[in-house]
C-alpha positions in Angstrom: 78.1 -31.5 -20.4 79.3 -30.9 -23.9 81.7 -27.6 -23.3 83.4 -25.9 -26.1 85.3 -23.3 -24.7 87.3 -21.0 -26.7 88.8 -17.2 -25.9 90.3 -15.9 -28.7 91.4 -12.5 -26.7 91.6 -13.0 -22.7 91.5 -9.4 -21.5 91.2 -10.3 -17.3 94.5 -11.5 -15.7 95.7 -15.2 -16.1 94.8 -15.7 -12.6 91.1 -14.5 -12.9 91.4 -17.0 -16.1 92.7 -19.9 -14.3 90.0 -19.4 -11.5 87.3 -19.6 -13.8 88.2 -22.3 -16.0 88.8 -24.5 -12.5 85.5 -23.6 -11.3 83.9 -24.9 -14.4 86.2 -28.1 -14.2 85.5 -28.8 -10.9 81.4 -27.9 -11.4 81.3 -30.0 -14.7 81.4 -33.7 -14.0 80.3 -35.0 -17.8 82.9 -32.9 -20.0 83.0 -34.6 -23.1 84.3 -31.6 -25.2 86.7 -29.0 -24.9 88.0 -26.8 -26.9 90.6 -23.9 -25.1 92.7 -22.8 -28.0 94.9 -19.3 -27.2 94.3 -19.3 -23.5 96.4 -19.2 -20.6 95.3 -22.8 -19.2 98.1 -24.7 -17.2 99.3 -27.9 -16.0 97.4 -27.3 -12.4 94.3 -26.4 -14.1 94.5 -30.3 -16.6 94.5 -32.0 -13.1 91.5 -30.3 -12.1 89.9 -31.7 -15.4 91.1 -35.1 -14.8 90.1 -35.7 -11.4 86.9 -34.5 -12.3 86.1 -35.9 -16.1 88.7 -38.3 -16.9 85.8 -41.0 -17.6 83.8 -38.8 -20.3 86.4 -36.3 -22.0 86.2 -37.6 -25.8 87.8 -34.4 -27.8 90.8 -31.9 -26.4 91.5 -29.1 -28.6 94.3 -26.7 -26.8 96.7 -25.6 -29.7 98.8 -22.4 -28.9 98.1 -23.5 -24.9 102.1 -21.7 -23.8 101.5 -22.6 -20.0 100.9 -26.4 -20.6 103.8 -28.4 -20.4 104.6 -32.1 -22.0 104.3 -33.4 -18.5 100.8 -31.7 -18.3 99.7 -33.1 -21.4 100.7 -36.7 -20.5 98.8 -36.2 -17.3 95.5 -35.8 -19.9 96.8 -39.1 -22.1 97.2 -41.2 -18.7 93.8 -40.9 -16.9 91.5 -39.7 -19.8 91.3 -43.3 -21.5 87.9 -42.1 -24.1 90.0 -39.8 -25.3 89.4 -39.8 -29.4 90.3 -36.7 -30.8 93.4 -34.4 -29.4 94.9 -31.0 -30.9 98.3 -29.4 -29.5 101.5 -27.9 -30.3 104.7 -30.0 -31.2 106.3 -28.9 -28.6 103.7 -30.6 -26.3 104.4 -34.2 -28.3 106.6 -36.4 -26.7 107.2 -40.4 -27.4 105.4 -40.8 -23.6 102.5 -39.2 -24.5 102.2 -41.2 -28.0 102.5 -44.6 -26.4 100.4 -43.3 -23.5 97.4 -43.1 -26.0 98.6 -46.2 -27.4 98.1 -48.2 -24.3 95.5 -51.2 -23.9 93.4 -49.0 -21.5 92.9 -46.5 -24.2 90.6 -45.9 -26.8 91.2 -45.9 -30.3 92.2 -42.4 -31.1 90.4 -41.1 -34.3 91.8 -37.8 -34.3 95.2 -36.2 -33.7 96.3 -32.5 -35.0 99.9 -31.0 -34.9 100.6 -27.6 -35.4 104.3 -26.4 -35.6 104.9 -23.8 -35.7 108.5 -21.6 -35.0 107.9 -18.4 -32.4 111.8 -17.7 -33.7 113.9 -18.0 -36.6 116.5 -20.5 -35.9 114.4 -22.3 -33.2 115.0 -26.2 -32.6 112.8 -28.5 -32.5 113.0 -32.4 -30.9 112.4 -35.9 -32.5 109.9 -38.2 -31.9 111.0 -41.7 -32.5 109.9 -44.0 -35.4 108.7 -47.1 -32.6 106.4 -44.3 -31.2 104.7 -43.7 -34.0 104.5 -47.3 -34.9 102.7 -48.3 -31.8 100.3 -45.5 -32.4 99.7 -47.5 -35.9 99.4 -50.4 -34.3 97.0 -49.2 -31.6 94.7 -47.0 -34.1 95.2 -48.1 -37.7 92.8 -45.9 -38.7 93.9 -42.9 -37.3 93.9 -39.3 -38.9 97.1 -37.5 -38.2 97.1 -33.5 -39.3 100.0 -31.5 -39.0 100.6 -27.9 -40.0 104.2 -26.7 -40.3 104.8 -23.0 -40.2 108.9 -22.9 -39.9 111.4 -21.4 -41.6 113.4 -23.4 -43.9 116.2 -24.1 -41.9 113.9 -25.8 -39.3 113.1 -28.8 -40.9 116.4 -30.9 -40.0 114.3 -33.2 -37.2 111.3 -33.7 -39.4 110.6 -36.8 -42.1 113.9 -38.3 -41.5 112.1 -41.8 -40.7 108.3 -42.8 -41.7 105.6 -40.5 -39.8 102.1 -41.5 -40.1 100.8 -38.2 -41.1 97.2 -38.3 -43.4 97.0 -34.8 -43.9 100.1 -32.3 -44.3 100.4 -28.4 -44.8 103.1 -26.3 -45.3 101.9 -22.6 -44.2 105.0 -21.3 -45.0 108.0 -21.6 -47.7 109.1 -25.4 -47.7 112.4 -27.0 -49.4 112.5 -29.0 -52.2 114.9 -31.4 -50.2 111.8 -31.5 -47.3 109.5 -32.7 -50.2 111.4 -34.9 -51.5 111.7 -36.5 -48.1 108.2 -36.3 -47.7 107.9 -38.7 -50.6 109.9 -41.3 -48.6 108.5 -41.3 -45.2 104.7 -40.2 -45.7 103.0 -43.5 -47.2 99.7 -42.6 -45.4 99.6 -39.5 -46.3 96.1 -38.5 -47.9 96.2 -34.8 -48.5 99.0 -32.4 -49.2 98.9 -28.3 -49.4 102.1 -26.9 -50.1 101.4 -22.7 -49.9 104.7 -21.9 -51.5 108.5 -23.6 -52.5 110.4 -20.9 -54.4 111.7 -21.3 -57.9 113.1 -24.9 -58.3 110.8 -27.0 -59.7 109.3 -30.0 -57.9 109.2 -32.3 -60.5 110.9 -35.3 -59.2 109.1 -34.5 -55.6 105.9 -34.8 -56.9 106.6 -38.0 -58.9 108.0 -39.5 -55.8 104.8 -38.6 -53.7 103.0 -40.3 -56.7 104.6 -43.5 -56.8 105.1 -43.7 -52.8 101.7 -42.3 -51.6 99.2 -44.9 -53.0 96.2 -43.2 -50.5 97.2 -39.3 -51.9 93.6 -38.1 -52.8 93.9 -34.0 -52.2 96.6 -31.7 -52.9 97.2 -27.9 -53.7 100.0 -26.0 -54.6 100.3 -22.7 -54.5 103.8 -20.6 -55.6 105.8 -23.4 -56.9 107.0 -24.5 -60.1 106.1 -28.0 -61.8 106.5 -28.8 -65.1 103.6 -29.5 -67.2 104.9 -32.8 -68.7 105.8 -33.6 -64.8 102.3 -32.5 -63.5 100.4 -34.8 -66.7 102.4 -38.0 -65.2 101.6 -37.1 -61.5 98.0 -36.7 -62.2 98.1 -40.1 -64.7 100.0 -41.9 -61.6 97.4 -41.0 -59.4 94.1 -41.4 -61.9 91.0 -40.6 -60.5 91.6 -41.3 -57.2 92.7 -37.4 -56.8 89.4 -36.2 -55.8 90.7 -32.4 -54.9 93.5 -30.7 -57.3 93.7 -27.4 -57.1 97.0 -25.8 -58.7 97.4 -22.6 -59.3 97.9 -21.4 -63.1 101.3 -19.9 -62.7 102.5 -23.1 -61.1 102.6 -24.7 -64.6 105.6 -24.5 -66.6 105.0 -24.9 -70.0 107.6 -27.2 -71.6 107.9 -29.0 -75.3 105.3 -31.6 -74.7 102.2 -29.3 -72.9 101.6 -25.6 -73.1 99.1 -23.6 -71.1 96.0 -24.4 -73.7 96.4 -28.4 -73.6 97.3 -29.4 -70.6 94.1 -29.4 -68.7 92.7 -31.8 -71.6 95.1 -34.5 -70.6 94.7 -33.9 -67.1 91.1 -34.2 -67.0 91.6 -37.4 -69.4 93.4 -38.8 -66.4 90.8 -37.2 -63.8 87.7 -39.1 -65.3 86.4 -35.4 -65.5 86.4 -31.8 -66.5 89.8 -30.2 -64.8 91.2 -26.3 -65.1 93.9 -25.3 -63.1 92.8 -22.3 -60.8 93.3 -18.9 -61.9 94.5 -15.6 -60.0 91.9 -13.0 -59.5 92.5 -9.9 -61.1 91.4 -7.0 -59.3 
């Protein structure tokens, strides 16, 4: 049974929901796909899931499940050796979980999505050892690691200090120039980067470093940021035709002595090998 169970807003009491979910788990002996984002699922109900569907479960999406503990998701990884896709919040991620997903008994992981969300300003986050990520890459060398960050600027302390095998990286809130500099140093597998906002400090050096170090980068999007036209042209020149997606707001590009807004698209198009224009802010 391929069950996609997603509830956006649960109006019944938590105990009623858990009881109903447990019944589903008990009576579905061959679940392969389960989506339970934003639900009050808990550790005991996950144990029931594992007891009845450990041999068949391949996909589990459970972002924003506050009643699940790291031990609860570790139980799933320890028993469901066919799990290929997993989505969860960062507070459930642990070294033990990555090592369980990297065990000889476990199939190659294909997709791991981690949502790093700050509930309160100044929240503290734990670190993941580089050795744990290395084990994942050795076991599943082609897996996609997708990370969504919704943090305040002063909460990035534990992140991007050591090499991390992230392939798709999204910053949903403002991220500092320093953190983007660390991304260029620690994310060699990066394929896609989206920065919604950065502030008014130009990202010239950071963008060039990312082009130098992230040799698989093929998609980038920049929102409320600033990059000089010359640095942007150099970035595109270094990446070349592998940039299949280049979404840059026109306001991001700061004219300089070499390039202005009227001629930059010609230079960028030349290095991309196709016609390119910056995105325009709609006028209402």
